[in-house]
C-alpha angles and dihedrals in degrees: 000000000000141000114018090006095057103109097180108148094021121115125208134187118211114191114204084021099145098084148009116000094358093055090047090055093044091050093051093047092050092050089053090058098262121141107235133203112191120200122199140150096233114076093194092053089045091056092049092048091047091053090052095046093050088064087066090068097236130119106267139166137179126218129190105228136156107218091206090063111080093196091051090052092050091050093047092049092049089050092050091051090049091051099043107016096231146025120224101172139025120196112190113203099164115140146147105198097139099055101124136300104251120145118256093254091053097053117115124226090244091056091052092049093049089052092049092047093053102038101033113017092042095052092041093054096042092048093044095055091043094049093050088056093046093048092050090052091047091053087054091054100266101115107183132108140140129194118180132177124198119214137151140244088263084083090061104033102025129235125247109245088002100084092129090058094046092048095053094045092049089054090049091054090057092046090056093049093053092046089055091057096041097050103037090099089063094053090253121136128202123200141167121217114209121184128197092230130325122233104220138127088264093060098043092090092051095052089050090055112097093207092052093048091049098044106030109024094065088061094057108097111254088345086270123160135214127204136199091267090061090053090048092054092050092046091055091047092050091050091051129089089252091074094057091109105084125207105160088229124133125248114227126201105212102141090306139018119281142147130239 
């Protein structure tokens, strides 16, 4: 990629970057010349992802970090700044969509709180520490920052026996929209990426489930699918100078790119 898509000198954090969608985004960013710091809970997956990303030729690192632990996030961010000197983009890919199929009335309080901690608290804390850094740079004359959250259409159309997931993701959508308005004056954009459905190893079991296909698939627009490469292309675009005009709208992968 060249021109506006040359991200040489930019630095991006990808949380949940050691597999699936997160790794797809990290790979595309690294290939575009971006330095990438991937944060994940699993050290073994981090090492495997790091080895793959190093083949892209960019500066990359992997950090083991639990996004539900505020102190761990602060430490990981400080380490990333020490390694790269700055952070230009933060892609939050935390999620807990496959956490069991109990009905809403059977959910325990602990299950709800774990979901909130991963989907909401984690993104809140990661974005907050990243935005503080971006605002400080903007006040010093360096006006550039990108925060992006990935979600799914479950946050728009719901998910049978996944109400806890849909509720937290819907709240995250609204958080991103308000961040876009609040931080525009600093040259910082905020966006949400929502796919129709992602074709990965993690979703193979769902698409093989007759109940899922019957209840959820009809709600996916045009039955179209996204994949990690789609996310990677959008991630690179959002980190480029072309995305400097902020709208606060969401990008939807539904066979193309559109806004709703």
